[in-house]
C-alpha positions as CSV (number, residue, x, y, z in Angstrom):
1,M,28.4,-7.6,1.9
2,K,26.4,-4.5,2.4
3,K,22.8,-4.8,1.2
4,K,21.5,-2.2,-1.2
5,I,18.1,-0.5,-0.7
6,N,15.7,-1.8,-3.3
7,K,14.8,0.8,-5.9
8,Y,11.1,-0.1,-5.7
9,I,11.1,0.5,-1.9
10,I,12.6,3.9,-2.5
11,Q,10.0,4.7,-5.2
12,I,7.1,3.5,-3.1
13,G,8.5,5.3,-0.1
14,L,8.7,8.6,-2.0
15,C,5.1,8.2,-3.2
16,F,4.1,7.7,0.4
17,L,5.9,10.8,1.6
18,L,4.5,12.9,-1.3
19,L,0.9,11.8,-0.8
20,S,1.1,12.0,3.0
21,G,2.4,15.6,2.7
22,L,-0.3,16.6,0.2
23,F,-3.1,15.1,2.3
24,S,-1.7,16.7,5.5
25,I,-1.7,20.1,3.8
26,L,-5.3,19.5,2.5
27,V,-6.5,18.5,6.0
28,Q,-4.9,21.5,7.6
29,K,-6.3,23.9,5.0
30,Y,-9.9,22.6,4.6
31,A,-10.7,20.9,8.0
32,P,-11.8,24.3,9.6
33,F,-14.5,24.7,6.9
34,L,-15.9,21.2,7.8
35,L,-15.8,21.7,11.6
36,H,-17.6,25.1,11.9
37,K,-21.3,25.9,11.4
38,T,-20.8,29.6,10.4
39,I,-18.5,30.9,7.6
40,Y,-17.8,34.6,7.0
41,Y,-16.4,35.7,3.7
42,C,-14.0,38.6,3.2
43,Q,-14.7,41.3,0.6
44,E,-12.2,39.8,-1.8
45,I,-14.0,36.5,-1.9
46,I,-17.4,38.1,-2.0
47,K,-16.4,39.9,-5.2
48,S,-15.4,36.7,-6.9
49,I,-18.2,34.3,-5.9
50,N,-21.9,34.3,-5.2
51,T,-22.0,33.5,-1.5
52,N,-25.8,33.0,-1.5
53,D,-25.5,30.1,-3.9
54,F,-22.3,28.9,-2.4
55,S,-23.6,28.7,1.2
56,Q,-26.4,26.3,0.2
57,N,-23.9,23.8,-1.2
58,S,-20.8,24.5,0.8
59,N,-21.1,21.4,2.9
60,T,-21.6,19.3,-0.1
61,I,-18.7,20.9,-2.0
62,F,-16.3,20.3,0.9
63,L,-17.7,17.1,2.5
64,V,-18.5,14.8,-0.4
65,P,-15.0,14.6,-1.9
66,V,-13.4,14.3,1.5
67,L,-15.8,11.7,2.8
68,F,-15.5,9.7,-0.4
69,I,-11.7,9.5,-0.1
70,I,-12.0,8.6,3.6
71,V,-14.6,5.9,3.0
72,L,-12.5,4.5,0.1
73,V,-9.3,4.4,2.1
74,A,-11.0,2.9,5.1
75,A,-12.7,0.2,3.0
76,R,-9.4,-0.7,1.2
77,L,-7.5,-0.9,4.5
78,S,-10.3,-2.9,6.1
79,I,-10.1,-5.4,3.3
80,T,-6.3,-5.6,3.6
81,I,-6.5,-6.2,7.4
82,T,-9.3,-8.7,7.0
83,Q,-7.5,-10.8,4.4
84,V,-4.3,-10.8,6.5
85,F,-6.3,-12.1,9.5
86,V,-8.0,-14.7,7.3
87,I,-4.6,-16.0,6.2
88,A,-3.3,-16.1,9.7
89,R,-6.3,-18.0,11.0
90,K,-6.1,-20.5,8.2
91,L,-2.4,-21.2,8.8
92,N,-2.8,-21.5,12.6
93,R,-5.8,-23.8,12.2
94,Q,-4.2,-26.1,9.7
95,K,-0.7,-26.2,11.3
96,I,0.3,-29.8,12.2
97,T,3.2,-31.7,13.6
98,Y,4.9,-33.3,10.7
99,H,7.6,-36.0,11.1
100,S,10.0,-36.4,8.3
101,L,13.7,-37.3,8.7
102,Q,14.4,-35.9,5.2
103,L,12.7,-32.6,5.9
104,D,14.4,-32.2,9.3
105,K,17.8,-32.9,7.7
106,L,17.2,-30.2,5.0
107,I,16.0,-27.7,7.7
108,R,19.2,-28.2,9.7
109,K,21.4,-28.1,6.6
110,N,19.9,-24.7,5.6
111,R,20.0,-23.3,9.2
112,L,16.2,-23.0,9.4
113,T,15.7,-24.7,12.7
114,N,12.3,-23.5,14.3
115,K,11.7,-21.5,11.2
116,V,9.6,-24.0,9.2
117,K,6.0,-25.0,9.8
118,V,3.9,-27.6,8.0
119,I,0.3,-26.9,7.0
120,K,-2.2,-29.7,6.1
121,D,-3.6,-28.6,2.8
122,N,-4.4,-30.2,-0.5
123,Q,-2.9,-27.4,-2.5
124,P,0.9,-27.2,-3.0
125,F,2.3,-23.9,-1.7
126,A,5.3,-22.4,0.2
127,L,4.9,-19.1,1.9
128,C,7.0,-16.8,4.0
129,Y,4.5,-15.4,6.4
130,G,4.5,-13.2,9.5
131,L,5.5,-9.7,10.4
132,F,7.8,-9.7,13.4
133,R,8.4,-13.5,13.8
134,P,8.1,-14.8,10.3
135,K,8.1,-18.4,9.4
136,I,8.2,-20.6,6.3
137,Y,5.0,-22.5,5.8
138,L,4.9,-25.6,3.6
139,S,1.8,-27.5,2.7
140,T,1.6,-31.3,3.0
141,R,0.6,-31.5,-0.7
142,L,3.8,-29.7,-1.6
143,L,5.9,-32.1,0.5
144,N,4.2,-35.1,-1.2
145,I,4.9,-34.0,-4.8
146,M,8.5,-32.6,-4.5
147,S,11.7,-34.6,-4.5
148,P,14.3,-33.9,-1.7
149,Y,16.4,-31.9,-4.2
150,E,13.3,-29.8,-5.2
151,L,12.3,-29.3,-1.6
152,E,15.8,-28.0,-0.8
153,V,15.5,-25.5,-3.6
154,I,12.1,-24.4,-2.1
155,L,13.6,-23.9,1.3
156,K,16.5,-21.9,-0.1
157,H,14.0,-19.7,-2.0
158,E,12.0,-19.0,1.1
159,K,15.1,-18.5,3.2
160,H,16.1,-15.7,0.9
161,H,12.7,-14.0,1.5
162,L,13.2,-14.5,5.2
163,S,16.7,-13.1,5.5
164,H,15.8,-10.1,3.4
165,Y,12.6,-9.3,5.3
166,D,10.5,-9.5,2.2
167,N,7.6,-10.5,4.3
168,L,7.7,-7.0,6.0
169,T,8.5,-4.9,2.9
170,I,5.9,-6.5,0.6
171,F,3.2,-6.3,3.3
172,F,3.8,-2.6,4.0
173,A,4.0,-1.9,0.3
174,H,0.5,-3.3,-0.1
175,V,-0.7,-1.3,2.9
176,I,0.6,1.9,1.3
177,Q,-1.1,0.9,-2.0
178,S,-4.4,0.3,-0.1
179,A,-4.1,3.6,1.7
180,F,-3.8,5.7,-1.5
181,P,-6.3,4.2,-4.0
182,I,-6.3,7.4,-6.0
183,M,-2.7,6.6,-7.1
184,P,-3.0,3.5,-9.2
185,I,0.7,3.7,-10.2
186,L,1.4,2.2,-6.7
187,Y,-0.3,-1.0,-8.0
188,D,2.4,-1.3,-10.7
189,L,5.2,-0.4,-8.3
190,V,4.1,-3.1,-5.8
191,K,3.7,-5.7,-8.6
192,N,7.1,-5.0,-10.0
193,F,8.6,-5.1,-6.5
194,R,7.0,-8.5,-5.9
195,I,8.3,-9.9,-9.2
196,E,11.8,-8.6,-8.5
197,R,11.9,-10.2,-5.1
198,E,10.8,-13.5,-6.4
199,I,13.4,-13.4,-9.2
200,A,16.1,-12.6,-6.6
201,A,15.0,-15.5,-4.4
202,D,15.0,-17.8,-7.5
203,T,18.6,-16.6,-8.3
204,Y,19.7,-17.5,-4.8
205,A,17.9,-20.9,-4.8
206,S,19.2,-21.9,-8.2
207,A,22.9,-21.2,-7.5
208,R,25.4,-24.1,-7.4
209,G,23.7,-26.1,-10.1
210,N,20.2,-26.1,-8.7
211,R,18.6,-24.4,-11.7
212,Q,17.1,-27.7,-13.1
213,H,15.5,-28.5,-9.8
214,L,14.0,-25.0,-9.5
215,A,12.7,-25.5,-13.1
216,A,11.1,-28.8,-12.1
217,V,9.5,-27.1,-9.1
218,L,7.9,-24.3,-11.2
219,K,6.6,-26.9,-13.8
220,K,4.9,-28.9,-11.1
221,L,3.3,-25.8,-9.6
222,L,2.0,-24.7,-13.0
223,R,0.0,-27.9,-13.2
224,Q,-1.6,-27.4,-9.8
225,P,-4.3,-24.9,-8.6
226,Q,-2.7,-22.3,-6.5
227,P,-4.0,-20.4,-3.4
228,V,-3.7,-16.6,-3.4
229,F,-1.5,-15.0,-0.8
230,T,-1.5,-11.4,-1.9
231,Y,0.3,-9.6,0.9
232,F,3.3,-11.9,1.5
233,P,6.0,-13.5,-0.7
234,S,4.7,-16.8,-2.1
235,L,6.6,-19.4,-4.2
236,S,3.7,-19.8,-6.6
237,G,2.5,-16.3,-7.1
238,E,0.7,-16.2,-10.4
239,D,1.6,-12.6,-11.1
240,S,5.3,-13.4,-11.1
241,L,5.5,-16.8,-12.7
242,Q,5.9,-15.7,-16.3
243,A,8.7,-13.2,-15.5
244,R,10.5,-15.8,-13.4
245,I,10.3,-18.5,-16.1
246,E,11.7,-16.1,-18.6
247,S,14.5,-15.2,-16.3
248,L,15.3,-18.8,-15.4
249,F,15.1,-20.4,-18.8
250,F,15.8,-17.6,-21.3
251,K,18.1,-15.4,-19.1
252,K,15.8,-12.5,-19.9
253,Q,16.3,-9.6,-17.6
254,F,13.1,-8.4,-15.9
255,I,12.0,-4.9,-17.1
256,S,9.6,-2.9,-15.0
257,N,6.1,-2.7,-16.5
258,Y,3.8,0.3,-16.0
259,S,0.3,0.8,-17.3
260,L,-0.2,4.1,-19.3
261,K,-3.7,4.3,-17.8
262,N,-2.3,4.1,-14.2
263,I,0.3,6.7,-15.0
264,A,-2.3,9.1,-16.5
265,L,-4.8,8.6,-13.6
266,S,-2.0,9.1,-11.0
267,F,-0.8,12.2,-12.7
268,F,-4.4,13.5,-12.9
269,S,-4.8,12.8,-9.1
270,I,-1.7,14.7,-8.3
271,L,-2.9,17.7,-10.4
272,I,-6.3,17.7,-8.5
273,L,-4.6,17.5,-5.1
274,S,-2.1,20.2,-6.1
275,G,-4.9,22.4,-7.4
276,L,-6.9,22.1,-4.2
277,I,-3.7,23.1,-2.3
278,I,-2.9,26.2,-4.3
279,I,-6.5,27.6,-4.4
280,P,-6.0,31.0,-2.8
281,V,-8.3,30.6,0.2
282,S,-7.3,30.7,3.8
283,A,-9.4,29.9,6.9
284,I,-9.1,32.2,9.9
285,E,-10.8,30.9,13.1
286,F,-12.3,33.4,15.5
287,H,-15.0,33.5,18.3
288,T,-18.1,35.6,18.0
289,N,-21.5,35.7,19.7
290,G,-20.6,32.8,21.9
291,Q,-19.7,30.6,18.9
292,D,-16.7,29.6,16.9
293,A,-16.7,30.7,13.3
294,I,-14.5,30.8,10.2
295,L,-13.5,33.7,8.1
296,A,-12.7,32.6,4.5
297,C,-10.0,34.9,3.2
298,V,-8.0,35.2,0.0
299,N,-4.7,33.6,0.7
300,N,-2.3,36.5,0.5
301,Q,-0.5,38.2,3.4
302,Q,-2.0,41.6,2.8
303,C,-5.6,40.3,2.7
304,V,-5.1,38.0,5.7
305,T,-3.6,40.8,7.8
306,Q,-6.4,43.2,6.9
307,C,-9.1,40.6,7.6
308,K,-7.6,39.8,11.0
309,Q,-7.8,43.5,11.8
310,N,-11.4,43.7,10.6
311,L,-12.4,40.9,12.9
312,Y,-12.9,43.6,15.6
313,Y,-15.6,45.1,13.3
314,I,-17.3,41.8,12.5
315,Q,-20.7,43.3,12.8
316,N,-20.2,45.1,9.5
317,M,-19.7,41.7,7.8
318,S,-22.4,39.3,6.5
319,P,-22.5,35.9,8.3
320,V,-23.5,33.0,6.1
321,P,-24.7,29.8,7.9
322,N,-23.0,26.7,6.6
323,K,-26.0,24.5,6.2
């Protein structure tokens, strides 16, 4: 059966393409103003702004918003990468050799040979972790409190994540969310995506009369403190438990949830980015007096053509140092 592309993946991907395109245009348009010490203004711009006041603050006007966005994105991505490495280090340090005939039998039955690792931990959890060679990680506490039937349901649940590459898609969805903090709607999209994938894994695991065993698993997990594994599919993710219980017990279909605040802020961010793009200013690079300089020109073809011709007569223009 042919797998359909998840609608949330499409939406997150479209947001990524849109924002990447907008940022690329902004960098191409405004980078020359940040990289040159001297700016010349064409007559059309001089008529519309006070260049004496503008020159004193031009660095601040251009640099502060750009640097703020760069620092924010770098900080968010650094936190994401750090947390992923912390999880990896924890799993590698706590990995043990676990001998259980019952577990080995279930692993073979579900065709998960060499795909399951056991972690020595006092918290019950099951996790599908890894980017290119993902594995299912089970804690010793989880193995101690679950019956064989419940453990098989857990393995089926995680196998669904494994076979559908949820470890990769959920991770990269979080990376995109971290890369564009000015678009909080991505938070809602990623959260909805995680919940949808957990419900899909529950549906697979509870097939063939296993619903009561999955219900027992969730009840046991609710009574226990749960570790947080933000960037990978986890059996006990707190942000998805309520929707999963409603789907399992009450046959309630999951409905995507979006915050009006996040929608408004995202729309406002798009407006600001679009406004910066459509501002009628163009940067023309040229070389004068042994230095590179920029000519700020009104962004229409007639003005740009005329300004390029006038570059030969640059001595008649007024240079303004970009301090």
